[in-house]
N, C-alpha and C positions, 0 to 999 in steps of 0.2 A: 097849159104850157106846151111848148114845142117839144115833140119827142126827141130825147137826147140832150136837151138844154138843161144844165144844172145850175143851181144857185146855192152858194154856201155862205153863211154868215161868217164874217172874220172877226175873231176875238181881238179886242183892243183893250189896252191898259193905260190909264192916265196916272201919271206919278209926278213927283216933284221935278223930274228930269224932262218930262214931256210925254208925248203920246207914242206908244208902241203898238203897231198893228201887225199881227202875226200872218205872214203871207204863205208860209210853208216853203219847202225847198225841193220841188220835183227835179230829178236829175235829167240832163240832156235836153234842156229846153232852149229855144231861141226866144229872146225877149226884146221888147222896145218900149220906150217911154214917150208919151205924146203930150205935148202941152197945147191945150185947146183954148182958143179965144172965145169969149162969151157970145152965146147965141148964134154961132156959126155952125152950120150943119156940115158934117163930114160923112157923106153916104154915097154910094153903097160899095162895101167891100165884101169879097167872098174868098175863102181859102178851100180849094178842092181836096187837098191831101193832108190837111192838118186841122186839129182842134185848136181854137183860139181861146185863151183865158184872159178876161178883162177885169181889172181892178182899178177903180178911181181912187187915187191917193190924196188928191187935194181938190177942193171945190166939189161940185156936184154935176153929174151928167145925166142926160136922158139917153139910154141905150136901147135901140130898137133893132129887133131881129126879125127876119122874114125867112120862112121855110120854103126854099126853091128846089128842094130835092125831089126828083121825079117820082121816086117809089116811096116817099114818106107818107105815113098816114096823117100827118099834120101839114101836108103840102098846102101852101097858100095862107098859112096862119101867120099873123103878126103878133109879136110880143113886145111890150113896152115896159122897161124897167128904169127906175131911178136909183142911182148908186153914188156913193161918195162919202164925205166926211159926216154927213148926218145919218148915214146907213151904209157902213162898210160891208161890202159883198164881193164875192168873186163869181163871175159868170163864165161858165164853160160853153162855148159855141161849137156845135159839131161842124165838120167839114160840109161844105155845100150850103150852109145857112148864111144868108146875107146879113150884114150888120152896118149900122150907121149910128152916129152919136153927135151930141152937141152939149157943150157946157151950158148949164141953166143958171139963172140968176144974173147978177151984175158983174161977175168976175169969171176968170178962166178956170180951167181944171187941168190936172196932171193925171194921165192915165197910163198904167202899166199894162202891156199886152205881151203874152207869152204864147208860144206855139209849140204843139207837140205832135209829131207825125213826120212822115217821110218827106213831104213837100210843103214847106211853109211859105211858098210863093203866094202872093195875093193878087187878085184881079180887081180893079176898080171899074164899076159900072156906072154909066150916067143914068139919070132918072128914067128915061125911055127904055133903055136896055134892061134895067132892073125891073121895071114894071111893078113896083111895090105900092099897094094901095094904102098909103100913109100920108097924113098931114102933119108936119113937124111943129105946128103951133100948139101950145098947151091950152087946152079947153078947160075952163072952170066949170065944174058941175055942181 
């Protein structure tokens, strides 16, 4: 795992009224919701002054992170995670770690993204600028 990257399983409860997913309520966070089209890659984004928390609420996504922090012991490491309705998880991405995602399968996904820290501004990098050694195709092993 990338140093500082945290994964937390989210409790979910299925009942006669539907599905409840416990997200928690951290105070003072900026949040946004993303609706992703299937198989479209959205990469690479980095936040320098804030942690980002990512939860896929509907559908499934492949979330890829890349440690670009100069002084990190895991600099250059890539981490690939699948999350969504078949595995509810919250991923906390440290400041300075690049992230990209795409909805997997034949339908879109809805992703909740929250930021905690002084500077929640994001920077979008193109493929060459990011320099992430990653192929977005799913490889069957």
